[in-house]
N, C-alpha and C positions, 0 to 999 in steps of 0.2 A: 311553503304555499300560503301559510297564514299571513305572511307579510305582504304578498302580492294581493291577496284578497283585501286586506286592510287598506292598502294604498289605492286600489281601484275603487273601493267603496268610498273612501275619503275624497277621491277625485269626482264623485258624483255619479258614477255608473250604477245602473240598476242591478239588483242582485242576480237576476237571471243572466245578464250579460257578463257579470263577474265570474259566475260559475262556469259559463260556457268558455270563457277565455282561459280560466285555470285548467279546465279539463282538456282543452286543446293543447295547451302548453305541456301538460303532463303526457299526453299522447305523443307529442313530437319529441319528448325526451328533453325538453328545455327547462323543465321545472322538476327538480328532484331534491327533496329535503335531505336525504342522506348525503348526496354529493355536496350540497351546500354546507352541511354541518362538517363534513370532512375537510372541505376547503377552509372553512372558518377556523377550525382547530389548528390546521397546519399553518395558516397565516398568523394566528396568535402565537404559536410556538416559535415561529421565525422572527416576527417583528416585535411583539409585546407579550412575552411569556406570562401565562396565567396558570393558576392551579385548577384542578378538576372542579373545585367548588365554583370558582368564577366562570369557567367555561360552561358548566351546566346551567348556571343562572343566565348567562348571555344567550345561550341557544334557546332556552325557554322563553326569554323575552322576544326572541325573533320568531317564536311560534313553532319551533321544531318539536315534534312529539317526543315524549319521554323515552319511548322504546328506541327511537332512532338516536337520541342523545346517549343513551346507555351503550348502544352498539358502537357508536363512533368513539366514545371515551374508552371503551374496552379495547378497541383496535389501537388507539393511541398508546395505551398501557402495554399491550402485547408487542407493539413495535419497539417500545423502550426496552423490553426484556429480551427481545430476539425470539428464538425458537422455543425457549423453555417457559413461555408465559403461561401455558395452561396448567403447569404443574405447581405453580406458586399459589399461596393464599391471596385472597382479594386485597388485603391490606398491603402486602408486599408489592402487588402489582401497581396500585395507585401511588405508593411511595416512590417507586422507580421512575415513573413518568413525571411525577411532580418534582422529584429531586432533580432530574435533568433540567426541567424548565426553570426551577428555582435557582439552580447553580448558574444557568445562563443569565438570568436576571441579576443575580448578585455580581457576576463578572462585569456586566455593563455598568453597574453602580459602584464598582470597587474603588474608583477614585474618590467618590464622595464619602464612602464609608471610611476610607483610609485617613481622611482628614480629622476624624474624631479620635482624639488621643486616648481617652479613657476606654479600656476594653469593654467595660460593662455597658457604657452608653453606645458603643459601636455595635455590640450584640443586640441591644434593645432596638436600635435603628434598623438593623438588618431584619430582626424579627418582625417589626411593624411593617416594613416594606413588603416582606413576603406575605404577611397576614392580609394586608390591604389588597394584594394581588390574588387572593383566593386560594392560598396554599393551606394544606392541612396543618394544624398546630404542631404535630410531631415533626413534620418536615421543616417548619419554621424554626423550631427549637434546635434541631440537629444542625442545620446549616448556619443558623445565627451563631451557635457556639463555635463552629469551625471558623467562621469569619473572625470572631473575636480572638480566638487562639492563634490564628495564622497571620494576622495583620502586623503584629510586632510594632516597631516604631513608626511614627507618622512620616509623611513625605517631606515635612519641613526640616527634619533632623538630618 
């Protein structure tokens, strides 16, 4: 809703018209922050995987309230765990969702990472790729180590 308000205000509409339009769109069910946030997270997970840190930042920049961001990210993490999500600790939950997204990102970049012959440099590149994409440092370290160990010889050999 905040983004719609901001855009209408920037377009030069008076505040009372902006509020009237926003309330009408909410009444019609055409403006829903939670649905927007869910769609945003699903889209990011599919097309450009990001960690919970980056997703939280992006949704806040879009004007989604913190309580809705928390609900949507919790649902993402519960989906990653399946039915046993409520029984796990919060750190385990975030790691599971982030690990899945991080693994997807690393799979997309596997060709570029495989070109790096030195395992330490490969691990470092994988780590920085994941860190820039908003993943937790523990997830970055764990998956970067697995990339360095699993890559073996380069594609040129």
